[in-house]
C-alpha positions in Angstrom: 66.2 102.7 124.5 68.6 104.2 127.1 71.0 107.2 126.0 73.6 109.5 127.1 71.9 113.2 128.2 75.2 114.9 128.9 78.8 114.8 130.0 79.3 112.5 133.4 82.7 113.8 134.0 86.0 114.9 132.7 89.3 113.0 133.8 92.9 114.5 133.4 96.0 112.8 134.4 98.1 115.1 136.9 101.5 115.1 138.7 99.8 117.1 141.4 96.1 116.3 141.4 95.2 118.8 144.3 97.2 121.7 143.0 95.9 121.2 139.4 92.3 121.1 140.8 93.0 124.4 142.9 94.1 125.9 139.7 91.0 125.3 137.8 88.9 126.5 140.8 90.8 129.7 141.2 91.3 130.5 137.4 88.4 129.1 135.7 85.5 129.2 138.4 85.1 125.5 138.1 83.3 124.3 141.3 85.3 122.7 144.1 83.7 119.7 145.7 83.4 116.2 145.7 79.9 116.2 144.5 81.0 116.7 141.0 80.8 119.8 138.5 77.2 120.8 138.0 78.7 124.1 135.9 77.1 127.4 135.4 74.0 128.1 133.6 74.9 127.8 129.8 73.5 127.1 126.5 74.6 125.3 123.4 75.6 121.8 122.4 78.3 119.6 124.2 80.2 117.7 121.4 81.7 114.4 121.7 83.8 113.7 118.9 87.0 112.2 117.7 90.4 113.5 115.9 93.0 111.9 114.1 96.0 110.4 116.0 98.1 112.9 114.1 96.1 116.2 114.8 97.9 119.4 115.9 94.8 120.6 117.2 95.8 119.6 120.7 98.9 121.3 120.6 102.7 120.0 121.0 103.0 116.9 122.9 101.3 113.7 123.1 98.0 114.9 124.7 95.4 112.3 124.4 92.2 114.4 125.3 91.2 118.3 125.3 88.4 119.9 127.3 86.4 122.5 125.9 84.8 124.8 128.5 81.9 127.2 127.7 82.4 130.7 129.0 80.2 133.7 129.3 82.8 136.3 128.6 86.1 135.4 126.7 87.5 138.9 127.2 87.2 138.7 131.3 88.4 134.8 131.3 91.5 135.6 129.6 92.3 138.4 131.2 91.8 136.6 134.6 94.1 133.8 133.3 96.8 136.3 131.8 97.2 137.9 135.3 97.4 134.7 136.6 100.7 134.0 134.7 98.8 131.2 132.5 100.4 130.6 128.9 97.7 131.5 126.5 97.6 130.9 122.7 98.0 134.3 121.0 95.7 132.7 118.2 92.0 133.1 118.8 89.1 132.2 116.0 85.7 133.7 115.5 82.9 131.9 113.8 79.1 132.4 113.5 78.6 129.9 116.5 81.1 131.7 118.6 84.5 132.7 119.7 87.5 130.4 120.5 90.6 130.5 122.4 93.2 128.2 123.7 95.3 127.9 127.0 97.7 125.5 128.8 97.2 124.6 132.3 100.1 124.6 134.7 100.9 121.0 133.7 100.7 121.2 130.0 97.3 120.4 129.2 95.9 122.4 126.2 92.3 123.6 127.1 90.0 125.1 124.7 87.5 128.0 125.7 84.2 128.8 123.8 82.0 131.8 124.1 78.9 130.6 122.2 77.6 133.4 119.8 74.4 135.3 121.1 71.2 133.3 120.1 69.5 135.3 117.4 
């Protein structure tokens, strides 16, 4: 039986696609180029799930989707984003499976960052 084995793409609406793409390349290290996002080496699970229509988890507004990026050092990524002037949610969470933080890109899309806990 055929099955999905990973994420094939992430699509966001944008007022200025070129500028928003450049922001993600510069501030989050997402590779540039038409061939797609191969991603850095990482471990952990990729979750595909659904939230209720009324969830506050995606932040204010009518955002319909949110991207979660695995990061290798939450502190370094957040420091770079702060230096770039990104709006960062002061709330952060730490769980047995990793650390979480949130930010908004320049067009108001809420983004979640996840640093997986080290493997035992």
